[in-house]
C-alpha positions in Angstrom: 25.2 10.5 7.0 26.6 9.7 10.6 24.5 10.2 13.7 25.4 11.9 16.9 26.6 9.3 19.5 24.8 9.4 22.9 26.0 12.0 25.1 26.8 14.7 22.4 30.1 13.0 21.4 31.0 13.3 17.8 31.1 10.9 15.1 34.4 9.4 13.7 33.7 11.6 10.4 33.2 14.8 12.3 36.3 14.2 14.2 38.4 13.4 10.9 36.9 16.7 9.4 37.7 18.7 12.6 41.4 17.3 12.4 41.9 17.7 8.9 40.6 21.5 9.2 43.0 21.9 12.3 46.0 20.5 10.2 45.1 22.6 7.2 45.1 25.6 9.2 48.4 24.9 11.0 50.5 23.7 8.1 48.8 25.1 4.9 48.4 23.4 1.6 52.0 23.1 1.0 51.9 20.1 3.7 49.5 18.2 2.0 51.6 18.5 -1.5 54.7 17.4 0.4 53.2 14.3 2.1 51.2 13.4 -1.2 54.5 13.3 -3.1 55.9 11.1 -0.4 53.2 8.7 -0.3 53.3 8.5 -4.3 57.1 8.1 -4.2 56.6 5.3 -1.5 54.0 3.5 -3.3 56.0 3.8 -6.6 59.1 2.2 -4.8 56.8 -0.7 -3.2 54.6 -1.6 -6.3 56.5 -0.1 -9.2 55.4 3.1 -11.4 53.1 0.3 -13.5 50.8 0.4 -10.6 49.6 3.8 -11.1 48.6 3.0 -14.6 46.6 -0.1 -13.7 44.7 1.7 -10.7 44.0 4.3 -13.1 42.5 1.9 -15.8 40.5 0.1 -13.1 39.1 3.5 -12.0 38.2 4.5 -15.5 36.3 1.2 -16.0 34.5 1.8 -12.7 33.7 5.5 -13.9 32.4 4.2 -17.2 30.4 1.6 -15.6 28.7 4.1 -13.2 28.1 7.0 -15.7 28.1 5.6 -19.3 30.6 5.3 -22.0 30.2 9.2 -23.1 30.9 10.4 -19.5 34.6 11.1 -20.4 33.5 12.8 -23.8 31.0 15.0 -22.1 33.4 16.2 -19.2 36.2 16.6 -21.8 33.9 19.0 -24.1 33.1 20.9 -20.8 36.6 21.6 -19.9 37.6 22.5 -23.3 34.7 25.0 -23.3 36.1 26.3 -20.2 39.5 26.7 -21.3 38.4 28.5 -24.6 36.3 30.9 -22.5 39.4 31.8 -20.2 41.6 32.0 -23.4 38.9 34.6 -24.7 38.9 36.3 -21.6 42.5 36.7 -21.5 42.7 37.9 -25.2 40.0 40.6 -24.1 42.1 41.8 -21.3 45.2 41.8 -23.1 43.5 43.9 -25.9 41.9 46.2 -23.3 45.6 46.8 -21.8 47.5 47.4 -25.2 44.7 49.7 -26.3 45.4 52.1 -23.2 42.7 51.1 -21.1 43.7 50.3 -17.4 40.7 49.3 -15.8 38.9 52.7 -15.4 41.7 54.8 -15.1 42.5 57.5 -17.6 45.5 56.6 -19.9 48.8 58.7 -19.4 
């Protein structure tokens, strides 16, 4: 964690956080989506689309080294369980709506 500079000046990390927050408030999330796409297109143009595959593999190897070979299996299972839970909730909500239930209001 960065420490305060003498005289109460903010750290570079604090200034970056503050700047990011201000940009987000001013331009919204669409701004980040737009500049991300521009950056991705520029990177693909400069290095080729295969570049993303290479850096993805490199990142995957680093994650495996850090968390172990079963990491992706664990997070995949966790994600699958979350999706299954959301599907069941959607089915239950749909069944409730088709049976005449409207969230506590009397059926007409």
